C-alpha positions as CSV (number, residue, x, y, z in Angstrom):
1,M,-0.1,0.1,0.1
2,S,1.5,3.4,-1.1
3,V,2.1,5.9,1.8
4,L,-0.5,8.3,0.3
5,R,-3.2,5.5,0.5
6,S,-2.0,4.7,4.0
7,L,-2.2,8.3,5.0
8,R,-5.9,8.5,3.7
9,N,-6.8,5.7,5.8
10,L,-5.2,7.4,8.9
11,Q,-6.4,11.0,8.4
12,P,-9.7,10.6,10.1
13,F,-8.1,9.4,13.2
14,R,-5.2,12.1,13.3
15,Y,-6.1,13.7,16.5
16,N,-7.4,10.3,18.4
17,R,-4.3,8.7,19.6
18,H,-5.6,5.2,20.7
19,F,-8.7,4.7,18.2
20,S,-10.7,1.2,18.7
21,M,-13.0,-0.2,16.5
22,A,-13.9,-3.3,18.6
23,T,-17.3,-4.7,18.2
24,E,-20.0,-2.6,20.1
25,G,-17.0,0.0,21.1
26,V,-15.8,-2.6,23.7
27,S,-12.2,-3.5,23.6
28,T,-11.3,-7.2,23.6
29,S,-8.8,-9.1,25.8
30,V,-6.7,-9.8,22.5
31,E,-7.1,-6.2,21.2
32,Q,-6.3,-4.7,24.7
33,A,-3.2,-6.9,24.8
34,I,-2.0,-5.7,21.4
35,R,-2.7,-1.9,22.6
36,T,-0.9,-2.3,25.7
37,K,2.3,-3.8,24.5
38,L,2.5,-1.8,21.4
39,A,1.9,1.4,23.1
40,T,4.7,0.5,25.6
41,L,7.3,-0.6,23.1
42,L,6.6,2.1,20.4
43,Q,5.3,5.0,22.2
44,P,3.0,5.9,19.2
45,S,1.8,9.3,18.4
46,E,-1.2,7.2,16.4
47,L,-2.3,3.8,17.3
48,M,-5.5,2.2,15.6
49,I,-6.4,-1.3,16.0
50,I,-9.3,-2.7,14.1
51,N,-10.7,-6.4,14.7
52,D,-10.9,-8.1,11.5
53,S,-11.9,-11.3,12.8
54,W,-15.4,-11.6,11.8
55,Q,-14.4,-11.4,8.0
56,H,-12.4,-14.6,8.7
57,R,-15.1,-16.6,10.6
58,H,-15.1,-19.2,8.3
59,H,-11.4,-20.0,8.4
60,A,-10.3,-23.2,10.1
61,P,-8.5,-21.1,12.9
62,M,-11.2,-19.0,13.5
63,R,-13.9,-21.8,14.0
64,A,-11.4,-23.7,16.5
65,Q,-11.2,-20.7,18.7
66,N,-14.5,-20.1,20.7
67,G,-16.6,-21.7,17.9
68,G,-16.0,-18.7,15.5
69,S,-16.2,-16.0,17.9
70,G,-12.5,-15.7,18.6
71,E,-10.0,-12.8,17.8
72,T,-7.7,-14.0,15.3
73,H,-7.3,-11.2,12.7
74,F,-6.4,-7.6,13.1
75,T,-5.4,-4.6,11.3
76,V,-3.0,-2.3,13.1
77,K,-1.9,1.3,12.0
78,V,0.6,2.8,14.1
79,V,2.8,5.9,13.5
80,S,5.9,6.0,15.6
81,E,9.3,7.4,16.0
82,A,10.6,4.3,17.2
83,F,10.5,3.3,13.1
84,S,13.1,5.7,12.3
85,G,15.8,4.4,10.2
86,K,14.1,1.0,10.0
87,N,12.8,-0.7,6.8
88,S,9.1,-2.2,6.7
89,M,10.4,-5.7,7.4
90,Q,12.1,-4.5,10.4
91,R,9.1,-2.6,11.7
92,H,7.1,-5.6,11.4
93,R,9.3,-7.9,13.1
94,M,9.4,-5.5,16.0
95,I,5.6,-5.8,16.2
96,Y,5.5,-9.6,15.7
97,A,8.1,-10.2,18.4
98,A,6.1,-8.2,20.8
99,L,3.1,-9.9,20.4
100,S,4.7,-13.6,20.1
101,E,2.6,-14.6,23.1
102,E,-0.7,-13.5,21.6
103,F,0.3,-15.6,18.4
104,Q,0.9,-18.8,20.5
105,N,-2.5,-18.3,22.1
106,G,-4.5,-17.9,18.9
107,L,-3.9,-14.7,17.3
108,H,-3.4,-15.7,13.4
109,A,-2.7,-12.7,11.4
110,L,-2.1,-8.9,11.4
111,S,-2.5,-6.5,8.7
112,L,0.3,-3.9,9.5
113,H,0.4,-0.3,8.4
114,T,3.6,1.2,10.1
115,K,4.9,5.0,9.5
116,T,7.2,7.6,11.0
117,P,5.6,11.1,11.8
118,Q,8.1,12.4,9.0
119,E,6.6,10.0,6.5
120,I,3.1,11.2,7.2
121,Q,4.5,14.8,7.1
122,R,6.1,14.1,3.7
123,A,3.0,12.6,2.4
124,L,0.8,15.3,3.3
125,E,2.9,17.9,1.8
126,Q,3.1,16.0,-1.5
127,S,-0.5,15.7,-1.6
128,S,-0.9,19.7,-1.0
């Protein structure tokens, strides 16, 4: 996904540091663990976590966890200075390492969108 396209997805949440789109506005236990660990590790200026598990309820890992009502798939959008000087693979490895316990306990997949504040600023300037 291009920086500009990612930026468009982040813009509505620009002033909301910790936005959640959990079912009915309630954070779930896996979502809360993701939020806590990433907030501690990355000190993000933006952190958005979306539970996408419902879209994958027909997959075997989803059915195996709580009869299809589990928390297995999330989209994570994060902006952090901690990503400065790191390529996409290094950023993703940071997140996967921090969430290793969640992966061992049923987390199946993450869709990661990782940016630095400078990348967001450059994209804003280029789109003006």
